[in-house]
C-alpha positions in Angstrom: -22.6 -7.7 -1.6 -19.0 -6.6 -2.5 -17.6 -3.6 -0.8 -15.4 -1.7 -3.2 -15.2 1.6 -1.2 -13.0 2.8 1.9 -13.2 5.8 4.2 -15.7 7.8 6.1 -15.8 11.5 5.1 -13.0 11.1 2.5 -14.1 7.9 0.5 -12.6 6.4 -2.3 -13.9 3.5 -4.6 -11.8 1.8 -6.9 -13.1 -0.1 -10.3 -11.9 -2.1 -13.0 -9.9 -5.4 -13.6 -6.1 -6.2 -14.6 -7.1 -7.2 -18.4 -10.0 -4.6 -18.6 -9.8 -1.6 -21.0 -9.0 0.7 -17.9 -9.2 1.2 -14.0 -9.6 3.8 -11.8 -10.7 5.7 -8.6 -13.4 8.0 -7.4 -12.6 10.0 -4.7 -15.1 11.6 -2.8 -15.0 14.3 0.0 -11.9 15.9 -1.2 -12.0 19.6 0.1 -12.8 22.4 -2.7 -10.1 24.8 -3.8 -6.9 22.5 -3.6 -4.6 22.7 -6.4 -4.9 19.6 -8.6 -3.5 18.6 -11.8 -2.3 15.2 -13.5 1.3 16.5 -12.8 0.6 16.1 -8.9 -0.3 12.4 -9.3 2.2 11.2 -12.2 5.2 10.8 -10.0 3.5 8.4 -7.6 2.1 6.2 -10.5 5.6 6.2 -11.9 7.0 4.8 -8.7 4.6 1.9 -8.6 4.6 1.2 -12.5 5.8 -2.3 -13.8 8.5 -2.7 -16.2 11.0 -0.7 -14.8 13.9 -2.9 -14.0 14.4 -6.9 -14.2 13.4 -7.1 -10.4 9.6 -6.3 -11.1 7.1 -7.4 -13.9 7.9 -7.0 -17.4 4.5 -5.8 -18.1 4.9 -2.7 -19.8 2.2 0.0 -18.4 2.7 3.7 -18.9 0.1 4.2 -16.1 -0.6 7.6 -17.2 -3.6 9.0 -15.1 -6.2 11.3 -16.5 -8.7 13.4 -14.1 -12.2 13.0 -15.5 -14.2 15.2 -12.9 -14.0 17.1 -9.8 -11.6 20.1 -10.7 -12.1 23.1 -12.6 -9.3 25.8 -13.6 -6.7 23.6 -11.6 -8.7 23.5 -8.3 -10.8 20.7 -6.6 -14.5 21.6 -6.7 -15.6 19.6 -3.7 -17.5 17.4 -6.0 -16.5 13.6 -6.9 -13.1 13.4 -8.5 -12.8 10.7 -10.9 -9.1 9.1 -12.0 -8.8 7.1 -14.9 -5.5 4.7 -16.0 -5.8 2.6 -19.2 -4.5 -0.9 -19.3 -2.3 -0.9 -22.7 0.0 -4.1 -22.3 -2.4 -6.7 -21.4 -1.4 -10.4 -22.6 -4.7 -12.3 -21.9 -3.6 -15.5 -23.6 -0.8 -15.9 -21.2 -3.8 -17.1 -18.6 -5.4 -19.2 -21.5 -4.1 -22.4 -19.8 -5.2 -22.0 -16.2 -8.9 -21.0 -17.5 -10.2 -24.1 -15.7 -7.4 -24.7 -13.0 -7.3 -23.0 -9.7 -3.8 -21.3 -8.8 -2.9 -21.9 -5.3 -2.3 -19.1 -3.2 -4.4 -16.8 -5.5 -8.4 -15.9 -5.2 -9.2 -17.9 -7.9 -11.2 -20.5 -6.0 -12.4 -18.3 -3.5 -14.0 -16.2 -6.2 -15.4 -19.0 -7.9 -16.8 -20.2 -4.6 -18.4 -16.8 -3.6 -19.6 -15.4 -7.1 -19.8 -18.7 -9.2 -17.7 -16.9 -12.1 -14.0 -15.4 -12.3 -12.3 -13.5 -14.6 -8.9 -15.9 -14.9 -7.1 -13.3 -17.0 -4.5 -12.0 -14.3 -6.9 -12.7 -11.5 -9.3 -9.5 -12.6 -10.5 -7.9 -9.8 -8.2 -9.6 -7.3 -5.0 -8.6 -9.4 -2.5 -6.2 -7.7 -3.2 -4.4 -10.8 -6.0 -2.7 -8.9 -3.4 -0.8 -6.8 -2.5 1.4 -9.2 -6.0 3.2 -8.3 -5.1 3.5 -5.1 -1.8 5.1 -5.9 -3.7 7.8 -7.7 -5.8 8.4 -4.8 -3.8 8.4 -2.5 -1.8 11.3 -4.3 -4.7 13.6 -4.2 -4.9 12.6 -0.3 -1.6 13.8 0.2 -2.4 17.5 -1.0 -5.1 17.4 2.1 -2.3 16.7 4.6 0.8 19.1 3.5 1.7 19.1 6.8 2.5 15.3 6.9 5.5 13.5 5.3 5.2 10.1 4.4 8.0 7.7 3.8 7.8 4.1 2.9 10.6 1.8 2.5 11.4 -2.2 2.3 13.0 -3.0 5.5 12.9 -7.1 4.9 13.3 -9.0 1.5 13.5 -12.6 1.5 14.2 -12.9 5.2 17.3 -10.6 4.8 16.6 -7.4 7.1 18.1 -3.6 6.8 20.7 -2.3 9.3 18.6 0.1 11.0 21.7 2.0 12.2 22.3 2.5 8.5 19.2 4.0 7.1 19.3 6.7 5.0 16.3 7.8 3.4 18.1 9.3 0.2 19.0 5.9 -0.9 15.4 4.9 -1.0 15.4 6.3 -5.0 18.8 5.2 -5.7 17.8 1.4 -5.9 14.9 -0.6 -7.5 14.1 -1.9 -4.1 12.8 1.3 -2.4 15.6 0.4 0.2 17.2 2.9 2.8 20.2 0.7 3.4 23.2 0.8 0.3 24.5 -2.6 1.4 21.1 -4.4 2.0 20.0 -3.3 -1.6 22.9 -4.9 -3.0 22.6 -8.3 -1.6 18.6 -8.1 -2.5 19.9 -7.9 -6.2 21.2 -11.4 -5.9 18.3 -13.0 -3.7 15.7 -11.4 -6.3 17.8 -12.7 -9.4 18.1 -16.2 -8.0 14.5 -16.6 -7.3 13.5 -15.2 -10.5 15.8 -17.8 -12.5 14.3 -20.6 -10.3 10.7 -19.9 -11.1 10.2 -19.0 -7.5 9.4 -15.6 -5.4 10.1 -13.9 -2.2 8.2 -12.0 0.6 9.2 -8.7 1.9 8.4 -6.6 4.9 7.4 -2.7 4.2 7.8 0.0 6.6 5.9 3.2 6.6 6.6 6.4 8.7 4.4 9.3 8.7 5.7 12.5 10.3 3.9 15.6 11.0 1.0 13.9 12.3 -0.7 16.3 15.3 -2.0 14.8 18.2 -5.6 14.2 18.4 -6.4 12.7 15.0 -8.6 9.2 15.4 -11.4 8.2 17.7 -11.4 5.9 20.8 -13.5 2.9 20.0 -14.5 2.2 16.2 -12.4 4.7 14.3 -9.1 4.2 15.8 -6.2 5.6 13.9 -4.6 2.4 14.3 -7.6 0.2 13.4 -8.1 1.9 10.4 -4.5 2.0 9.3 -4.6 -2.0 10.0 -7.6 -2.4 7.7 -6.3 -0.4 5.0 -2.7 -2.4 4.8 -4.6 -5.5 4.9 -6.9 -4.6 2.0 -3.9 -4.5 -0.4 -3.4 -7.6 -2.1 -0.7 -10.0 -0.9 -0.5 -8.6 2.6 -0.6 -11.1 5.4 0.1 -8.8 8.3 0.3 -5.2 10.0 2.3 -4.0 12.9 1.9 -0.6 14.4 4.9 0.5 16.3 6.8 -2.3 17.9 3.6 -4.7 17.1 4.3 -8.1 17.9 7.7 -7.0 19.5 5.9 -5.3 22.1 4.1 -8.6 23.6 7.7 -9.7 24.5 8.6 -6.6 26.4 7.8 -5.6 30.1 5.5 -2.5 30.9 8.7 -0.3 31.4 10.5 -1.4 28.3 7.1 -0.6 26.3 6.2 2.9 27.8 6.8 5.9 25.9 8.1 8.1 28.5 7.3 11.9 28.3 9.0 15.0 29.5 8.3 18.9 29.0 8.7 20.4 25.8 12.2 21.8 25.6 12.4 25.5 26.4 11.8 27.8 23.6 10.6 25.1 21.5 6.9 26.8 21.3 5.5 23.2 21.6 2.4 22.5 23.6 3.1 18.5 24.0 5.1 16.6 25.7 8.7 15.6 24.3 8.7 11.7 24.2 11.7 9.9 24.6 10.5 6.5 22.7 7.8 5.4 20.1 7.3 1.9 20.7 3.3 2.5 20.2 4.2 3.9 16.8 2.5 7.2 17.0 -0.9 6.1 18.5 -2.5 5.8 21.9 -6.1 4.9 22.4 -6.7 5.0 18.9 -5.5 8.8 18.6 -2.4 10.0 17.1 0.2 11.4 20.1 2.1 13.7 17.9 4.9 11.4 17.2 5.6 9.7 13.9 2.9 7.2 12.7 4.9 3.9 12.4 3.6 0.8 10.6 5.0 -2.2 8.7 3.3 -4.5 6.3 4.2 -8.1 5.8 3.5 -9.2 1.9 3.6 -12.6 1.3 5.9 -14.2 -1.7 4.2 -13.8 -5.2 1.6 -16.7 -5.7 2.6 -16.6 -9.6 5.3 -18.7 -10.1 6.8 -21.1 -12.9 7.5 -24.0 -10.0 4.7 -26.8 -10.8 2.2 -27.1 -7.7 -0.5 -29.4 -6.8 -4.1 -27.9 -7.4 -7.6 -29.1 -9.0 -9.5 -27.8 -12.1 -13.0 -26.6 -11.6 -14.2 -30.0 -11.9 -12.5 -31.0 -9.1 -9.9 -33.1 -11.0 -6.2 -33.3 -9.6 -3.5 -31.6 -11.7 -0.3 -29.7 -11.6 0.0 -25.8 -12.3 2.8 -23.6 -13.8 1.5 -19.9 -13.8 3.2 -18.2 -17.0 3.0 -14.9 -17.8 4.5 -11.9 -16.4 4.7 -11.4 -12.6 6.8 -9.6 -9.9 9.5 -12.0 -8.4 8.5 -10.0 -5.1 5.4 -8.4 -5.0 6.4 -6.3 -1.7 8.8 -4.1 -3.7 6.1 -2.2 -5.7 3.7 -2.7 -2.8 5.8 0.1 -1.2 4.0 3.1 -3.0 0.8 1.4 -2.3 1.6 1.4 1.3 2.3 5.0 1.5 -1.1 5.8 -0.8 -3.3 4.0 2.0 -1.3 5.9 4.6 -2.1 9.1 3.2 -6.0 8.2 2.0 -6.3 7.1 6.1 -4.5 10.2 7.5 -6.5 12.5 5.3 -9.6 10.7 6.0 -9.1 11.2 9.9 -7.9 15.0 9.4 -11.3 15.9 8.0 -13.1 13.4 10.5 -11.1 15.5 13.1 -12.2 18.9 11.7 -15.6 17.8 11.6 -15.9 16.9 15.2 -13.8 19.6 17.1 -13.9 22.4 14.5 -12.7 24.9 16.8 -9.6 22.9 17.4 
């Protein structure tokens, strides 16, 4: 069976295809009496929508979200919230030449092998267009966790990493790369332009930091907070790797280097937890949040839709070459940044409700 639902207490199901009339999400388990309108969701949709600059796909979608159910007089009712985004700028004819050929790096062959049928128009269900619905659902999830601030940014593009000593979150909205390092953003302009003009693409790494997560969210074994975060991030199109905290770098450290030392709270801080002097673990221990910022990094592969000819086969098994025409992101990780934030919000909101259900007196 296909699995299109994520979450335990807060569950969301996405639906729709890249070139269908619309796509959307149904969010179930949202608590009642939370103020909600389209205006609470639209800013996050605008951050992800295509066609905003030369560094992303030129497909023009307004990505206007409509709330079809689950609210009354501007508040959530506790019933399923249905969100819909219309597709208005599909160009299915761009894909007519690949109807019989598999695009390497895409899900074309895998879908055909599983279902015996595939929607070749932009990849159908496997298209990154599906992530618009996740961003809409994530905007609602943020309202469930007002105590948490989530910030995602591109920390590496095409192998060029930001200077962490120059991070300024205020810069993220000042460039088209969601980059907190102004100097790196300028370098990336030339890199993405060169890849686009060459008919190629670049990969990227997105870092996401959630501040304000209290200690105690998560579970020790099969509902680990970091495990669910990894699953959520890996479910995003084009993601090939996830790190929590130091991730793979932790394997290169000694035990004392990797420790997150604890000290008593500062006098007069009104804190009842420890004061950490490091955060190698990324805000989790034993699958449960520690009260530190929850940190993960997500690796996006280069966009598979490129104009450079690549060897492939047809659905009949014949050898051929393919050039993927149409409108595509030269670096899918850029617009993946709001999607990473959305998945962080959905996982954290789910775990807040899961925690509340188990230890209500806490």
